[in-house]
C-alpha positions as CSV (number, residue, x, y, z in Angstrom):
1,X,7.4,-20.8,-17.1
2,X,9.7,-19.3,-19.7
3,X,9.4,-15.6,-20.3
4,X,7.6,-14.5,-23.5
5,X,10.1,-13.5,-26.1
6,X,10.1,-9.9,-27.3
7,X,8.1,-9.0,-30.3
8,X,9.6,-7.9,-33.7
9,X,9.4,-4.3,-32.4
10,X,10.7,-5.1,-29.0
11,X,7.4,-3.9,-27.4
12,X,6.8,-4.8,-23.7
13,X,4.1,-7.4,-23.3
14,X,2.1,-5.8,-20.6
15,X,0.6,-7.4,-17.5
16,X,-3.1,-6.9,-17.4
17,X,-4.5,-4.2,-15.1
18,X,-7.8,-4.9,-13.3
19,X,-9.6,-1.7,-14.2
20,X,-12.8,-3.2,-12.6
21,X,-11.1,-3.2,-9.2
22,X,-10.2,0.5,-9.4
23,X,-13.7,1.4,-10.6
24,X,-15.3,-0.4,-7.7
25,X,-12.7,1.0,-5.3
26,X,-13.5,4.6,-6.3
27,X,-17.3,4.0,-6.1
28,X,-16.9,2.5,-2.7
29,X,-15.1,5.4,-1.4
30,X,-18.1,7.6,-2.2
31,X,-20.1,5.6,0.3
32,X,-17.6,6.3,3.0
33,X,-17.0,10.1,2.6
34,X,-19.7,11.2,0.0
35,X,-17.1,12.5,-2.5
36,X,-17.7,11.4,-6.0
37,X,-14.5,9.9,-7.5
38,X,-16.0,8.1,-10.5
39,X,-16.3,10.1,-13.7
40,X,-17.5,9.4,-17.2
41,X,-16.3,11.5,-20.3
42,X,-18.1,11.9,-23.5
43,X,-17.5,9.0,-26.0
44,X,-16.5,11.6,-28.6
45,X,-13.0,11.7,-27.2
46,X,-13.4,14.6,-24.6
47,X,-11.7,14.4,-21.3
48,X,-12.7,14.9,-17.7
49,X,-10.8,17.9,-16.2
50,X,-10.0,17.1,-12.6
51,X,-9.3,20.0,-10.2
52,X,-8.7,19.0,-6.5
53,X,-7.2,20.8,-3.6
54,X,-5.4,19.2,-0.8
55,X,-8.3,20.1,1.6
56,X,-10.7,18.1,-0.7
57,X,-8.7,14.8,-0.3
58,X,-10.5,13.0,2.5
59,X,-8.6,9.7,2.9
60,X,-5.1,8.5,3.0
61,X,-5.6,6.4,-0.1
62,X,-7.6,8.6,-2.7
63,X,-8.7,6.8,-5.8
64,X,-10.1,8.7,-8.8
65,X,-11.5,6.6,-11.8
66,X,-12.4,8.0,-15.1
67,X,-14.3,6.2,-17.8
68,X,-12.6,7.7,-20.8
69,X,-9.8,10.4,-20.9
70,X,-8.6,12.2,-17.9
71,X,-6.9,15.6,-17.6
72,X,-5.1,16.1,-14.2
73,X,-5.8,19.9,-14.5
74,X,-4.8,21.1,-11.1
75,X,-4.4,18.6,-8.2
76,X,-2.7,19.0,-4.9
77,X,-2.4,16.0,-2.6
78,X,-1.8,16.3,1.2
79,X,1.4,14.8,2.6
80,X,1.3,11.1,3.6
81,X,-1.2,10.2,1.0
82,X,-1.4,7.6,-1.7
83,X,-3.2,9.3,-4.8
84,X,-4.2,6.9,-7.5
85,X,-5.5,8.2,-10.8
86,X,-7.0,5.7,-13.2
87,X,-8.5,6.1,-16.7
88,X,-9.8,3.7,-19.3
89,X,-8.6,6.2,-22.0
90,X,-5.6,8.6,-22.0
91,X,-4.3,10.6,-19.0
92,X,-2.9,14.1,-19.6
93,X,-1.0,16.0,-16.9
94,X,-1.2,19.7,-16.5
95,X,-0.5,20.2,-12.8
96,X,0.0,17.6,-10.0
97,X,1.7,18.1,-6.7
98,X,1.6,17.8,-3.0
99,X,1.9,19.9,0.1
100,X,5.4,20.3,1.3
101,X,6.4,18.2,4.3
102,X,8.8,15.4,5.4
103,X,6.2,12.6,5.1
104,X,6.3,10.2,2.1
105,X,3.5,10.4,-0.5
106,X,2.8,8.1,-3.4
107,X,1.5,8.9,-6.8
108,X,0.0,6.3,-9.2
109,X,-1.2,7.0,-12.7
110,X,-2.8,4.1,-14.5
111,X,-4.1,4.5,-18.0
112,X,-5.5,2.0,-20.5
113,X,-4.0,4.0,-23.3
114,X,-1.3,6.8,-23.1
115,X,0.1,9.2,-20.5
116,X,1.2,12.5,-21.8
117,X,1.7,16.1,-20.4
118,X,1.1,19.7,-21.4
119,X,4.0,21.8,-22.5
120,X,3.7,24.0,-19.4
121,X,2.9,21.1,-17.0
122,X,4.1,21.0,-13.5
123,X,4.9,17.9,-11.4
124,X,5.9,18.6,-7.8
125,X,7.2,15.7,-5.7
126,X,9.6,15.5,-2.6
127,X,12.3,13.3,-1.3
128,X,11.2,9.7,-0.6
129,X,8.0,10.1,-2.6
130,X,7.1,7.1,-4.8
131,X,5.9,7.7,-8.4
132,X,4.3,5.0,-10.5
133,X,3.0,5.2,-14.1
134,X,1.3,2.3,-15.9
135,X,0.3,2.9,-19.6
136,X,-1.3,-0.1,-21.3
137,X,-1.6,1.8,-24.6
138,X,-4.4,-0.2,-26.1
139,X,-4.2,1.6,-29.4
140,X,-0.5,0.9,-29.7
141,X,1.0,0.7,-33.2
142,X,4.7,0.0,-33.2
143,X,5.2,2.0,-36.5
144,X,3.0,5.0,-36.3
145,X,2.4,5.5,-32.5
146,X,5.2,3.6,-30.6
147,X,5.4,5.8,-27.5
148,X,3.2,5.1,-24.6
149,X,4.5,7.5,-22.0
150,X,5.5,11.1,-22.9
151,X,7.1,12.9,-20.1
152,X,10.4,14.6,-19.4
153,X,11.2,13.6,-15.8
154,X,14.4,13.8,-13.9
155,X,14.9,11.2,-11.3
156,X,16.4,12.8,-8.4
157,X,18.2,11.5,-5.2
158,X,15.6,10.0,-2.8
159,X,12.8,9.8,-5.4
160,X,11.7,6.3,-6.3
161,X,9.6,5.5,-9.3
162,X,8.5,3.1,-11.9
163,X,7.2,3.4,-15.4
164,X,5.6,0.4,-17.0
165,X,4.6,1.1,-20.6
166,X,3.8,-0.9,-23.7
167,X,6.1,1.1,-26.0
């Protein structure tokens, strides 16, 4: 099958994300360890503020799902862990990191709208970590709101990552 040609504004035509899959995964993890990982924010545009210490992460794949907007306020992930943060609205980063160590950790941020950060935000990753951002930007407007991922990030030696964004 031929690839879809770019639009007039060269926007990326996004592959669909299965948000229902991540919602059910977050809910099913509650049945395993009793930790709630499924959150709902106010429909008025509020956001759920997630604060999580490394000692609170109870599995090697830790999925958080938010119906609405998610603020990653202060989250520390243990080493050798895959942390997945999913929101049906926006995701805003304030502080995200992991405990130091030689093991490889993986971070995924999946949003149905935009990914942004606070001016004083802090993202701590180490050699060999994997970082993945997916921003579907459902409210995308190529003229007035063309940017789906707003983050100033340097890619350093031995850090792998991917950003998939609509605009």
